[in-house]
PDB file of N, CA, C and O in Angstrom:
ATOM      1  N   MET A   1      16.775  -4.278 -37.836  1.00  0.00           N
ATOM      2  CA  MET A   1      16.306  -5.244 -38.829  1.00  0.00           C
ATOM      3  C   MET A   1      17.166  -6.558 -38.581  1.00  0.00           C
ATOM      4  O   MET A   1      18.317  -6.495 -38.149  1.00  0.00           O
ATOM      5  N   ARG A   2      16.600  -7.611 -38.850  1.00  0.00           N
ATOM      6  CA  ARG A   2      17.274  -8.818 -38.651  1.00  0.00           C
ATOM      7  C   ARG A   2      18.473  -8.925 -39.701  1.00  0.00           C
ATOM      8  O   ARG A   2      18.439  -8.311 -40.767  1.00  0.00           O
ATOM      9  N   GLU A   3      19.438  -9.676 -39.358  1.00  0.00           N
ATOM     10  CA  GLU A   3      20.554  -9.765 -40.206  1.00  0.00           C
ATOM     11  C   GLU A   3      20.228 -10.447 -41.472  1.00  0.00           C
ATOM     12  O   GLU A   3      19.677 -11.547 -41.433  1.00  0.00           O
ATOM     13  N   VAL A   4      20.525  -9.879 -42.598  1.00  0.00           N
ATOM     14  CA  VAL A   4      20.199 -10.399 -43.976  1.00  0.00           C
ATOM     15  C   VAL A   4      21.525 -10.523 -44.725  1.00  0.00           C
ATOM     16  O   VAL A   4      22.539  -9.908 -44.396  1.00  0.00           O
ATOM     17  N   LEU A   5      21.442 -11.356 -45.746  1.00  0.00           N
ATOM     18  CA  LEU A   5      22.731 -11.517 -46.504  1.00  0.00           C
ATOM     19  C   LEU A   5      22.617 -10.711 -47.780  1.00  0.00           C
ATOM     20  O   LEU A   5      21.588 -10.685 -48.455  1.00  0.00           O
ATOM     21  N   ARG A   6      23.760 -10.035 -48.083  1.00  0.00           N
ATOM     22  CA  ARG A   6      24.019  -9.385 -49.394  1.00  0.00           C
ATOM     23  C   ARG A   6      24.146 -10.423 -50.427  1.00  0.00           C
ATOM     24  O   ARG A   6      24.348 -11.591 -50.096  1.00  0.00           O
ATOM     25  N   PRO A   7      24.037 -10.055 -51.707  1.00  0.00           N
ATOM     26  CA  PRO A   7      24.389 -10.936 -52.737  1.00  0.00           C
ATOM     27  C   PRO A   7      25.826 -11.581 -52.689  1.00  0.00           C
ATOM     28  O   PRO A   7      26.061 -12.694 -53.161  1.00  0.00           O
ATOM     29  N   ASP A   8      26.704 -10.834 -52.116  1.00  0.00           N
ATOM     30  CA  ASP A   8      28.170 -11.324 -52.002  1.00  0.00           C
ATOM     31  C   ASP A   8      28.269 -12.202 -50.689  1.00  0.00           C
ATOM     32  O   ASP A   8      29.371 -12.629 -50.345  1.00  0.00           O
ATOM     33  N   GLY A   9      27.236 -12.452 -50.018  1.00  0.00           N
ATOM     34  CA  GLY A   9      27.252 -13.357 -48.832  1.00  0.00           C
ATOM     35  C   GLY A   9      27.538 -12.737 -47.460  1.00  0.00           C
ATOM     36  O   GLY A   9      27.485 -13.361 -46.400  1.00  0.00           O
ATOM     37  N   ARG A  10      27.862 -11.372 -47.603  1.00  0.00           N
ATOM     38  CA  ARG A  10      28.147 -10.651 -46.339  1.00  0.00           C
ATOM     39  C   ARG A  10      26.873 -10.203 -45.590  1.00  0.00           C
ATOM     40  O   ARG A  10      25.865  -9.802 -46.172  1.00  0.00           O
ATOM     41  N   ALA A  11      27.005 -10.308 -44.206  1.00  0.00           N
ATOM     42  CA  ALA A  11      25.723  -9.916 -43.486  1.00  0.00           C
ATOM     43  C   ALA A  11      25.621  -8.415 -43.379  1.00  0.00           C
ATOM     44  O   ALA A  11      26.585  -7.650 -43.339  1.00  0.00           O
ATOM     45  N   VAL A  12      24.318  -8.069 -43.336  1.00  0.00           N
ATOM     46  CA  VAL A  12      23.982  -6.646 -43.287  1.00  0.00           C
ATOM     47  C   VAL A  12      23.024  -6.511 -42.061  1.00  0.00           C
ATOM     48  O   VAL A  12      22.231  -7.424 -41.832  1.00  0.00           O
ATOM     49  N   GLY A  13      23.068  -5.459 -41.305  1.00  0.00           N
ATOM     50  CA  GLY A  13      22.128  -5.239 -40.311  1.00  0.00           C
ATOM     51  C   GLY A  13      22.270  -6.091 -38.980  1.00  0.00           C
ATOM     52  O   GLY A  13      23.374  -6.560 -38.706  1.00  0.00           O
ATOM     53  N   GLY A  14      21.333  -6.275 -38.260  1.00  0.00           N
ATOM     54  CA  GLY A  14      21.324  -7.060 -37.059  1.00  0.00           C
ATOM     55  C   GLY A  14      19.919  -6.974 -36.440  1.00  0.00           C
ATOM     56  O   GLY A  14      18.964  -6.536 -37.081  1.00  0.00           O
ATOM     57  N   PRO A  15      19.827  -7.400 -35.192  1.00  0.00           N
ATOM     58  CA  PRO A  15      18.435  -7.365 -34.579  1.00  0.00           C
ATOM     59  C   PRO A  15      18.109  -5.896 -34.347  1.00  0.00           C
ATOM     60  O   PRO A  15      18.988  -5.061 -34.138  1.00  0.00           O
ATOM     61  N   GLY A  16      16.853  -5.626 -34.391  1.00  0.00           N
ATOM     62  CA  GLY A  16      16.329  -4.317 -33.984  1.00  0.00           C
ATOM     63  C   GLY A  16      15.965  -3.529 -35.154  1.00  0.00           C
ATOM     64  O   GLY A  16      15.635  -4.053 -36.218  1.00  0.00           O
ATOM     65  N   VAL A  17      16.026  -2.222 -34.956  1.00  0.00           N
ATOM     66  CA  VAL A  17      15.553  -1.186 -36.030  1.00  0.00           C
ATOM     67  C   VAL A  17      16.711  -0.529 -36.592  1.00  0.00           C
ATOM     68  O   VAL A  17      17.764  -0.514 -35.955  1.00  0.00           O
ATOM     69  N   ARG A  18      16.605   0.049 -37.796  1.00  0.00           N
ATOM     70  CA  ARG A  18      17.602   0.721 -38.453  1.00  0.00           C
ATOM     71  C   ARG A  18      17.060   2.059 -39.086  1.00  0.00           C
ATOM     72  O   ARG A  18      15.909   2.125 -39.518  1.00  0.00           O
ATOM     73  N   ARG A  19      17.886   3.061 -39.121  1.00  0.00           N
ATOM     74  CA  ARG A  19      17.563   4.265 -39.886  1.00  0.00           C
ATOM     75  C   ARG A  19      18.031   4.032 -41.329  1.00  0.00           C
ATOM     76  O   ARG A  19      18.862   3.151 -41.548  1.00  0.00           O
ATOM     77  N   ALA A  20      17.557   4.748 -42.276  1.00  0.00           N
ATOM     78  CA  ALA A  20      18.006   4.685 -43.637  1.00  0.00           C
ATOM     79  C   ALA A  20      19.492   4.881 -43.698  1.00  0.00           C
ATOM     80  O   ALA A  20      20.177   4.060 -44.309  1.00  0.00           O
ATOM     81  N   ASP A  21      20.058   5.964 -43.077  1.00  0.00           N
ATOM     82  CA  ASP A  21      21.384   6.355 -43.113  1.00  0.00           C
ATOM     83  C   ASP A  21      22.288   5.164 -42.559  1.00  0.00           C
ATOM     84  O   ASP A  21      23.423   4.978 -42.998  1.00  0.00           O
ATOM     85  N   HIS A  22      21.720   4.375 -41.573  1.00  0.00           N
ATOM     86  CA  HIS A  22      22.566   3.256 -41.093  1.00  0.00           C
ATOM     87  C   HIS A  22      22.631   2.246 -42.239  1.00  0.00           C
ATOM     88  O   HIS A  22      23.702   1.721 -42.543  1.00  0.00           O
ATOM     89  N   LEU A  23      21.542   1.986 -42.845  1.00  0.00           N
ATOM     90  CA  LEU A  23      21.486   0.998 -43.994  1.00  0.00           C
ATOM     91  C   LEU A  23      22.427   1.356 -45.187  1.00  0.00           C
ATOM     92  O   LEU A  23      23.072   0.512 -45.808  1.00  0.00           O
ATOM     93  N   VAL A  24      22.436   2.620 -45.426  1.00  0.00           N
ATOM     94  CA  VAL A  24      23.330   3.143 -46.511  1.00  0.00           C
ATOM     95  C   VAL A  24      24.762   2.824 -46.096  1.00  0.00           C
ATOM     96  O   VAL A  24      25.545   2.289 -46.881  1.00  0.00           O
ATOM     97  N   GLU A  25      25.077   3.146 -44.906  1.00  0.00           N
ATOM     98  CA  GLU A  25      26.490   2.916 -44.394  1.00  0.00           C
ATOM     99  C   GLU A  25      26.810   1.453 -44.467  1.00  0.00           C
ATOM    100  O   GLU A  25      27.919   1.081 -44.850  1.00  0.00           O
ATOM    101  N   GLU A  26      25.815   0.565 -44.087  1.00  0.00           N
ATOM    102  CA  GLU A  26      26.142  -0.846 -44.015  1.00  0.00           C
ATOM    103  C   GLU A  26      26.149  -1.507 -45.355  1.00  0.00           C
ATOM    104  O   GLU A  26      26.897  -2.455 -45.591  1.00  0.00           O
ATOM    105  N   THR A  27      25.348  -1.027 -46.204  1.00  0.00           N
ATOM    106  CA  THR A  27      25.199  -1.819 -47.614  1.00  0.00           C
ATOM    107  C   THR A  27      26.120  -0.984 -48.699  1.00  0.00           C
ATOM    108  O   THR A  27      26.598  -1.606 -49.647  1.00  0.00           O
ATOM    109  N   GLY A  28      26.341   0.288 -48.570  1.00  0.00           N
ATOM    110  CA  GLY A  28      26.957   0.977 -49.684  1.00  0.00           C
ATOM    111  C   GLY A  28      26.014   1.384 -50.778  1.00  0.00           C
ATOM    112  O   GLY A  28      26.407   1.847 -51.849  1.00  0.00           O
ATOM    113  N   ALA A  29      24.750   1.193 -50.467  1.00  0.00           N
ATOM    114  CA  ALA A  29      23.834   1.604 -51.495  1.00  0.00           C
ATOM    115  C   ALA A  29      23.591   3.062 -51.423  1.00  0.00           C
ATOM    116  O   ALA A  29      23.898   3.700 -50.416  1.00  0.00           O
ATOM    117  N   ARG A  30      23.014   3.641 -52.529  1.00  0.00           N
ATOM    118  CA  ARG A  30      22.723   5.057 -52.568  1.00  0.00           C
ATOM    119  C   ARG A  30      21.563   5.380 -51.807  1.00  0.00           C
ATOM    120  O   ARG A  30      20.628   4.579 -51.814  1.00  0.00           O
ATOM    121  N   GLN A  31      21.480   6.527 -51.094  1.00  0.00           N
ATOM    122  CA  GLN A  31      20.363   6.922 -50.224  1.00  0.00           C
ATOM    123  C   GLN A  31      19.128   6.854 -51.073  1.00  0.00           C
ATOM    124  O   GLN A  31      18.146   6.252 -50.639  1.00  0.00           O
ATOM    125  N   THR A  32      19.104   7.441 -52.278  1.00  0.00           N
ATOM    126  CA  THR A  32      17.854   7.446 -53.129  1.00  0.00           C
ATOM    127  C   THR A  32      17.398   6.025 -53.431  1.00  0.00           C
ATOM    128  O   THR A  32      16.205   5.744 -53.309  1.00  0.00           O
ATOM    129  N   ASN A  33      18.221   5.184 -53.790  1.00  0.00           N
ATOM    130  CA  ASN A  33      17.756   3.733 -54.073  1.00  0.00           C
ATOM    131  C   ASN A  33      17.249   3.092 -52.881  1.00  0.00           C
ATOM    132  O   ASN A  33      16.227   2.409 -52.944  1.00  0.00           O
ATOM    133  N   LEU A  34      17.932   3.269 -51.711  1.00  0.00           N
ATOM    134  CA  LEU A  34      17.579   2.644 -50.562  1.00  0.00           C
ATOM    135  C   LEU A  34      16.247   3.160 -50.049  1.00  0.00           C
ATOM    136  O   LEU A  34      15.409   2.389 -49.581  1.00  0.00           O
ATOM    137  N   SER A  35      16.065   4.414 -50.135  1.00  0.00           N
ATOM    138  CA  SER A  35      14.731   5.049 -49.684  1.00  0.00           C
ATOM    139  C   SER A  35      13.689   4.604 -50.536  1.00  0.00           C
ATOM    140  O   SER A  35      12.614   4.285 -50.029  1.00  0.00           O
ATOM    141  N   ASN A  36      13.883   4.530 -51.917  1.00  0.00           N
ATOM    142  CA  ASN A  36      12.767   3.882 -52.744  1.00  0.00           C
ATOM    143  C   ASN A  36      12.456   2.448 -52.343  1.00  0.00           C
ATOM    144  O   ASN A  36      11.297   2.049 -52.232  1.00  0.00           O
ATOM    145  N   HIS A  37      13.531   1.680 -52.128  1.00  0.00           N
ATOM    146  CA  HIS A  37      13.264   0.249 -51.752  1.00  0.00           C
ATOM    147  C   HIS A  37      12.483   0.135 -50.361  1.00  0.00           C
ATOM    148  O   HIS A  37      11.564  -0.662 -50.177  1.00  0.00           O
ATOM    149  N   LEU A  38      12.938   0.985 -49.456  1.00  0.00           N
ATOM    150  CA  LEU A  38      12.205   0.978 -48.184  1.00  0.00           C
ATOM    151  C   LEU A  38      10.762   1.400 -48.341  1.00  0.00           C
ATOM    152  O   LEU A  38       9.883   0.827 -47.697  1.00  0.00           O
ATOM    153  N   ARG A  39      10.485   2.409 -49.197  1.00  0.00           N
ATOM    154  CA  ARG A  39       9.116   2.806 -49.463  1.00  0.00           C
ATOM    155  C   ARG A  39       8.317   1.672 -49.991  1.00  0.00           C
ATOM    156  O   ARG A  39       7.197   1.451 -49.530  1.00  0.00           O
ATOM    157  N   VAL A  40       8.848   0.917 -50.962  1.00  0.00           N
ATOM    158  CA  VAL A  40       8.048  -0.221 -51.526  1.00  0.00           C
ATOM    159  C   VAL A  40       7.833  -1.257 -50.522  1.00  0.00           C
ATOM    160  O   VAL A  40       6.747  -1.826 -50.409  1.00  0.00           O
ATOM    161  N   LEU A  41       8.890  -1.524 -49.758  1.00  0.00           N
ATOM    162  CA  LEU A  41       8.673  -2.545 -48.611  1.00  0.00           C
ATOM    163  C   LEU A  41       7.683  -2.097 -47.575  1.00  0.00           C
ATOM    164  O   LEU A  41       6.882  -2.896 -47.089  1.00  0.00           O
ATOM    165  N   ARG A  42       7.726  -0.815 -47.225  1.00  0.00           N
ATOM    166  CA  ARG A  42       6.687  -0.312 -46.429  1.00  0.00           C
ATOM    167  C   ARG A  42       5.234  -0.360 -46.877  1.00  0.00           C
ATOM    168  O   ARG A  42       4.315  -0.664 -46.115  1.00  0.00           O
ATOM    169  N   GLU A  43       5.073  -0.023 -48.236  1.00  0.00           N
ATOM    170  CA  GLU A  43       3.814  -0.036 -48.829  1.00  0.00           C
ATOM    171  C   GLU A  43       3.361  -1.404 -48.958  1.00  0.00           C
ATOM    172  O   GLU A  43       2.147  -1.613 -48.960  1.00  0.00           O
ATOM    173  N   ALA A  44       4.222  -2.412 -49.071  1.00  0.00           N
ATOM    174  CA  ALA A  44       3.911  -3.821 -49.224  1.00  0.00           C
ATOM    175  C   ALA A  44       3.634  -4.457 -47.777  1.00  0.00           C
ATOM    176  O   ALA A  44       3.228  -5.613 -47.656  1.00  0.00           O
ATOM    177  N   GLY A  45       3.865  -3.679 -46.782  1.00  0.00           N
ATOM    178  CA  GLY A  45       3.706  -4.159 -45.343  1.00  0.00           C
ATOM    179  C   GLY A  45       4.827  -5.013 -44.847  1.00  0.00           C
ATOM    180  O   GLY A  45       4.650  -5.685 -43.831  1.00  0.00           O
ATOM    181  N   VAL A  46       5.987  -5.041 -45.494  1.00  0.00           N
ATOM    182  CA  VAL A  46       7.105  -5.864 -45.026  1.00  0.00           C
ATOM    183  C   VAL A  46       7.846  -5.227 -43.992  1.00  0.00           C
ATOM    184  O   VAL A  46       8.346  -5.927 -43.112  1.00  0.00           O
ATOM    185  N   VAL A  47       7.992  -3.892 -43.980  1.00  0.00           N
ATOM    186  CA  VAL A  47       8.656  -3.172 -43.042  1.00  0.00           C
ATOM    187  C   VAL A  47       7.629  -2.199 -42.308  1.00  0.00           C
ATOM    188  O   VAL A  47       6.712  -1.697 -42.958  1.00  0.00           O
ATOM    189  N   GLU A  48       7.778  -1.952 -41.035  1.00  0.00           N
ATOM    190  CA  GLU A  48       6.973  -0.816 -40.437  1.00  0.00           C
ATOM    191  C   GLU A  48       7.938   0.304 -40.034  1.00  0.00           C
ATOM    192  O   GLU A  48       9.130   0.057 -39.848  1.00  0.00           O
ATOM    193  N   THR A  49       7.474   1.425 -39.912  1.00  0.00           N
ATOM    194  CA  THR A  49       8.282   2.672 -39.679  1.00  0.00           C
ATOM    195  C   THR A  49       7.897   3.231 -38.287  1.00  0.00           C
ATOM    196  O   THR A  49       6.767   3.083 -37.824  1.00  0.00           O
ATOM    197  N   GLU A  50       8.882   3.873 -37.653  1.00  0.00           N
ATOM    198  CA  GLU A  50       8.608   4.557 -36.457  1.00  0.00           C
ATOM    199  C   GLU A  50       9.345   5.889 -36.525  1.00  0.00           C
ATOM    200  O   GLU A  50      10.572   5.945 -36.443  1.00  0.00           O
ATOM    201  N   PRO A  51       8.540   6.996 -36.683  1.00  0.00           N
ATOM    202  CA  PRO A  51       9.258   8.249 -36.733  1.00  0.00           C
ATOM    203  C   PRO A  51       9.783   8.730 -35.388  1.00  0.00           C
ATOM    204  O   PRO A  51       9.168   8.542 -34.338  1.00  0.00           O
ATOM    205  N   CYS A  52      10.940   9.354 -35.473  1.00  0.00           N
ATOM    206  CA  CYS A  52      11.652   9.808 -34.222  1.00  0.00           C
ATOM    207  C   CYS A  52      12.379  11.041 -34.529  1.00  0.00           C
ATOM    208  O   CYS A  52      13.521  10.976 -34.984  1.00  0.00           O
ATOM    209  N   GLY A  53      11.784  12.188 -34.306  1.00  0.00           N
ATOM    210  CA  GLY A  53      12.359  13.472 -34.601  1.00  0.00           C
ATOM    211  C   GLY A  53      12.355  13.622 -36.121  1.00  0.00           C
ATOM    212  O   GLY A  53      11.336  13.581 -36.810  1.00  0.00           O
ATOM    213  N   ARG A  54      13.640  13.807 -36.590  1.00  0.00           N
ATOM    214  CA  ARG A  54      13.799  14.063 -38.040  1.00  0.00           C
ATOM    215  C   ARG A  54      14.211  12.755 -38.738  1.00  0.00           C
ATOM    216  O   ARG A  54      14.543  12.715 -39.923  1.00  0.00           O
ATOM    217  N   TYR A  55      14.168  11.683 -37.915  1.00  0.00           N
ATOM    218  CA  TYR A  55      14.542  10.362 -38.566  1.00  0.00           C
ATOM    219  C   TYR A  55      13.379   9.426 -38.498  1.00  0.00           C
ATOM    220  O   TYR A  55      12.436   9.566 -37.720  1.00  0.00           O
ATOM    221  N   THR A  56      13.515   8.440 -39.387  1.00  0.00           N
ATOM    222  CA  THR A  56      12.452   7.297 -39.453  1.00  0.00           C
ATOM    223  C   THR A  56      13.163   6.040 -39.265  1.00  0.00           C
ATOM    224  O   THR A  56      14.106   5.717 -39.989  1.00  0.00           O
ATOM    225  N   TYR A  57      12.727   5.324 -38.303  1.00  0.00           N
ATOM    226  CA  TYR A  57      13.377   3.888 -38.142  1.00  0.00           C
ATOM    227  C   TYR A  57      12.508   2.913 -38.833  1.00  0.00           C
ATOM    228  O   TYR A  57      11.282   3.009 -38.890  1.00  0.00           O
ATOM    229  N   TYR A  58      13.244   1.933 -39.374  1.00  0.00           N
ATOM    230  CA  TYR A  58      12.558   0.829 -40.130  1.00  0.00           C
ATOM    231  C   TYR A  58      12.817  -0.473 -39.353  1.00  0.00           C
ATOM    232  O   TYR A  58      13.897  -0.708 -38.812  1.00  0.00           O
ATOM    233  N   ARG A  59      11.766  -1.303 -39.331  1.00  0.00           N
ATOM    234  CA  ARG A  59      11.780  -2.584 -38.609  1.00  0.00           C
ATOM    235  C   ARG A  59      11.064  -3.645 -39.506  1.00  0.00           C
ATOM    236  O   ARG A  59       9.982  -3.363 -40.021  1.00  0.00           O
ATOM    237  N   LEU A  60      11.623  -4.795 -39.688  1.00  0.00           N
ATOM    238  CA  LEU A  60      11.003  -5.826 -40.407  1.00  0.00           C
ATOM    239  C   LEU A  60       9.828  -6.355 -39.591  1.00  0.00           C
ATOM    240  O   LEU A  60       9.835  -6.345 -38.360  1.00  0.00           O
ATOM    241  N   ARG A  61       8.787  -6.831 -40.351  1.00  0.00           N
ATOM    242  CA  ARG A  61       7.575  -7.384 -39.667  1.00  0.00           C
ATOM    243  C   ARG A  61       7.746  -8.882 -39.765  1.00  0.00           C
ATOM    244  O   ARG A  61       7.503  -9.462 -40.823  1.00  0.00           O
ATOM    245  N   PRO A  62       8.185  -9.558 -38.621  1.00  0.00           N
ATOM    246  CA  PRO A  62       8.459 -10.969 -38.650  1.00  0.00           C
ATOM    247  C   PRO A  62       7.218 -11.870 -39.169  1.00  0.00           C
ATOM    248  O   PRO A  62       7.393 -12.872 -39.862  1.00  0.00           O
ATOM    249  N   ASP A  63       6.049 -11.445 -38.793  1.00  0.00           N
ATOM    250  CA  ASP A  63       4.803 -12.226 -39.242  1.00  0.00           C
ATOM    251  C   ASP A  63       4.752 -12.282 -40.733  1.00  0.00           C
ATOM    252  O   ASP A  63       4.531 -13.337 -41.328  1.00  0.00           O
ATOM    253  N   VAL A  64       4.977 -11.037 -41.391  1.00  0.00           N
ATOM    254  CA  VAL A  64       4.872 -10.919 -42.741  1.00  0.00           C
ATOM    255  C   VAL A  64       6.061 -11.747 -43.451  1.00  0.00           C
ATOM    256  O   VAL A  64       5.818 -12.464 -44.422  1.00  0.00           O
ATOM    257  N   ILE A  65       7.299 -11.619 -42.943  1.00  0.00           N
ATOM    258  CA  ILE A  65       8.391 -12.481 -43.373  1.00  0.00           C
ATOM    259  C   ILE A  65       8.110 -13.867 -43.356  1.00  0.00           C
ATOM    260  O   ILE A  65       8.329 -14.582 -44.334  1.00  0.00           O
ATOM    261  N   ALA A  66       7.619 -14.298 -42.253  1.00  0.00           N
ATOM    262  CA  ALA A  66       7.271 -15.732 -42.163  1.00  0.00           C
ATOM    263  C   ALA A  66       6.240 -16.205 -43.205  1.00  0.00           C
ATOM    264  O   ALA A  66       6.382 -17.278 -43.791  1.00  0.00           O
ATOM    265  N   GLN A  67       5.253 -15.421 -43.412  1.00  0.00           N
ATOM    266  CA  GLN A  67       4.224 -15.703 -44.407  1.00  0.00           C
ATOM    267  C   GLN A  67       4.837 -15.729 -45.751  1.00  0.00           C
ATOM    268  O   GLN A  67       4.514 -16.655 -46.495  1.00  0.00           O
ATOM    269  N   LEU A  68       5.678 -14.838 -46.164  1.00  0.00           N
ATOM    270  CA  LEU A  68       6.350 -14.779 -47.467  1.00  0.00           C
ATOM    271  C   LEU A  68       7.310 -16.072 -47.529  1.00  0.00           C
ATOM    272  O   LEU A  68       7.351 -16.717 -48.576  1.00  0.00           O
ATOM    273  N   ALA A  69       8.003 -16.415 -46.530  1.00  0.00           N
ATOM    274  CA  ALA A  69       8.787 -17.584 -46.502  1.00  0.00           C
ATOM    275  C   ALA A  69       7.996 -18.843 -46.864  1.00  0.00           C
ATOM    276  O   ALA A  69       8.419 -19.662 -47.680  1.00  0.00           O
ATOM    277  N   GLU A  70       6.815 -18.964 -46.214  1.00  0.00           N
ATOM    278  CA  GLU A  70       5.979 -20.070 -46.450  1.00  0.00           C
ATOM    279  C   GLU A  70       5.509 -20.043 -47.899  1.00  0.00           C
ATOM    280  O   GLU A  70       5.596 -21.075 -48.565  1.00  0.00           O
ATOM    281  N   GLN A  71       5.031 -18.957 -48.411  1.00  0.00           N
ATOM    282  CA  GLN A  71       4.608 -18.805 -49.815  1.00  0.00           C
ATOM    283  C   GLN A  71       5.771 -19.104 -50.713  1.00  0.00           C
ATOM    284  O   GLN A  71       5.546 -19.786 -51.713  1.00  0.00           O
ATOM    285  N   LEU A  72       6.903 -18.707 -50.494  1.00  0.00           N
ATOM    286  CA  LEU A  72       8.090 -19.019 -51.360  1.00  0.00           C
ATOM    287  C   LEU A  72       8.429 -20.539 -51.296  1.00  0.00           C
ATOM    288  O   LEU A  72       8.877 -21.164 -52.257  1.00  0.00           O
ATOM    289  N   GLY A  73       8.170 -21.073 -50.068  1.00  0.00           N
ATOM    290  CA  GLY A  73       8.458 -22.601 -50.028  1.00  0.00           C
ATOM    291  C   GLY A  73       7.413 -23.366 -50.800  1.00  0.00           C
ATOM    292  O   GLY A  73       7.731 -24.402 -51.383  1.00  0.00           O
ATOM    293  N   ASP A  74       6.168 -22.897 -50.829  1.00  0.00           N
ATOM    294  CA  ASP A  74       5.019 -23.486 -51.584  1.00  0.00           C
ATOM    295  C   ASP A  74       5.430 -23.395 -53.083  1.00  0.00           C
ATOM    296  O   ASP A  74       5.263 -24.359 -53.831  1.00  0.00           O
ATOM    297  N   LEU A  75       5.960 -22.245 -53.502  1.00  0.00           N
ATOM    298  CA  LEU A  75       6.285 -21.920 -54.995  1.00  0.00           C
ATOM    299  C   LEU A  75       7.406 -22.895 -55.264  1.00  0.00           C
ATOM    300  O   LEU A  75       7.350 -23.602 -56.270  1.00  0.00           O
ATOM    301  N   ALA A  76       8.396 -22.971 -54.445  1.00  0.00           N
ATOM    302  CA  ALA A  76       9.526 -23.905 -54.762  1.00  0.00           C
ATOM    303  C   ALA A  76       9.041 -25.340 -54.945  1.00  0.00           C
ATOM    304  O   ALA A  76       9.480 -26.019 -55.873  1.00  0.00           O
ATOM    305  N   GLU A  77       8.197 -25.789 -54.132  1.00  0.00           N
ATOM    306  CA  GLU A  77       7.680 -27.135 -54.159  1.00  0.00           C
ATOM    307  C   GLU A  77       6.956 -27.330 -55.570  1.00  0.00           C
ATOM    308  O   GLU A  77       7.141 -28.349 -56.237  1.00  0.00           O
ATOM    309  N   SER A  78       6.152 -26.329 -55.969  1.00  0.00           N
ATOM    310  CA  SER A  78       5.372 -26.420 -57.242  1.00  0.00           C
ATOM    311  C   SER A  78       6.404 -26.376 -58.345  1.00  0.00           C
ATOM    312  O   SER A  78       6.242 -27.080 -59.342  1.00  0.00           O
ATOM    313  N   ALA A  79       7.434 -25.603 -58.223  1.00  0.00           N
ATOM    314  CA  ALA A  79       8.421 -25.621 -59.339  1.00  0.00           C
ATOM    315  C   ALA A  79       9.132 -26.892 -59.471  1.00  0.00           C
ATOM    316  O   ALA A  79       9.410 -27.347 -60.581  1.00  0.00           O
ATOM    317  N   ARG A  80       9.456 -27.519 -58.309  1.00  0.00           N
ATOM    318  CA  ARG A  80      10.108 -28.849 -58.407  1.00  0.00           C
ATOM    319  C   ARG A  80       9.199 -29.854 -59.031  1.00  0.00           C
ATOM    320  O   ARG A  80       9.618 -30.664 -59.857  1.00  0.00           O
ATOM    321  N   ALA A  81       7.938 -29.804 -58.634  1.00  0.00           N
ATOM    322  CA  ALA A  81       6.994 -30.794 -59.259  1.00  0.00           C
ATOM    323  C   ALA A  81       6.761 -30.567 -60.638  1.00  0.00           C
ATOM    324  O   ALA A  81       6.441 -31.516 -61.353  1.00  0.00           O
ATOM    325  N   ALA A  82       6.887 -29.398 -61.107  1.00  0.00           N
ATOM    326  CA  ALA A  82       6.626 -29.097 -62.556  1.00  0.00           C
ATOM    327  C   ALA A  82       7.848 -29.042 -63.437  1.00  0.00           C
ATOM    328  O   ALA A  82       7.772 -28.792 -64.640  1.00  0.00           O
ATOM    329  N   ALA A  83       9.044 -29.298 -62.765  1.00  0.00           N
ATOM    330  CA  ALA A  83      10.295 -29.149 -63.513  1.00  0.00           C
ATOM    331  C   ALA A  83      10.445 -29.923 -64.776  1.00  0.00           C
ATOM    332  O   ALA A  83      11.106 -29.484 -65.718  1.00  0.00           O
ATOM    333  N   ASP A  84       9.814 -31.116 -64.804  1.00  0.00           N
ATOM    334  CA  ASP A  84       9.922 -31.940 -66.025  1.00  0.00           C
ATOM    335  C   ASP A  84       8.726 -31.755 -66.929  1.00  0.00           C
ATOM    336  O   ASP A  84       8.682 -32.359 -68.001  1.00  0.00           O
ATOM    337  N   ASN A  85       7.731 -30.927 -66.537  1.00  0.00           N
ATOM    338  CA  ASN A  85       6.607 -30.733 -67.406  1.00  0.00           C
ATOM    339  C   ASN A  85       6.839 -29.640 -68.482  1.00  0.00           C
ATOM    340  O   ASN A  85       6.783 -28.458 -68.142  1.00  0.00           O
ATOM    341  N   LYS A  86       7.097 -29.985 -69.761  1.00  0.00           N
ATOM    342  CA  LYS A  86       7.346 -29.038 -70.731  1.00  0.00           C
ATOM    343  C   LYS A  86       6.232 -29.174 -71.804  1.00  0.00           C
ATOM    344  O   LYS A  86       5.715 -30.257 -72.078  1.00  0.00           O
ATOM    345  N   ARG A  87       5.908 -28.022 -72.377  1.00  0.00           N
ATOM    346  CA  ARG A  87       5.003 -28.094 -73.476  1.00  0.00           C
ATOM    347  C   ARG A  87       5.846 -28.415 -74.744  1.00  0.00           C
ATOM    348  O   ARG A  87       6.957 -27.931 -74.960  1.00  0.00           O
ATOM    349  N   ALA A  88       5.218 -29.247 -75.522  1.00  0.00           N
ATOM    350  CA  ALA A  88       5.948 -29.581 -76.796  1.00  0.00           C
ATOM    351  C   ALA A  88       6.122 -28.339 -77.726  1.00  0.00           C
ATOM    352  O   ALA A  88       5.253 -27.469 -77.783  1.00  0.00           O
ATOM    353  N   CYS A  89       7.176 -28.292 -78.391  1.00  0.00           N
ATOM    354  CA  CYS A  89       7.397 -27.288 -79.376  1.00  0.00           C
ATOM    355  C   CYS A  89       6.559 -27.516 -80.629  1.00  0.00           C
ATOM    356  O   CYS A  89       6.499 -28.651 -81.103  1.00  0.00           O
ATOM    357  N   PRO A  90       5.900 -26.481 -81.199  1.00  0.00           N
ATOM    358  CA  PRO A  90       5.081 -26.685 -82.293  1.00  0.00           C
ATOM    359  C   PRO A  90       5.863 -27.016 -83.536  1.00  0.00           C
ATOM    360  O   PRO A  90       5.275 -27.226 -84.597  1.00  0.00           O
TER     361      PRO A  90
END
């Protein structure tokens, strides 16, 4: 997986693919939580899986990440434009 930032600003991962146990080691997350998050990301099409023996490797899908980034950019622009638009209190 490409390098991503944790909330504390430290980098996790790197180029390529990762097994869930690698991500647990790198992030300190619990295996159960990480597996649930990876399942949601897989079902959403953000990561793809590659079975290899008893392990599953996870890889980010760059095309999907780029599309999400574009959509988030559009949302940010809308939020900026609407920042001063408030409904009056009754």
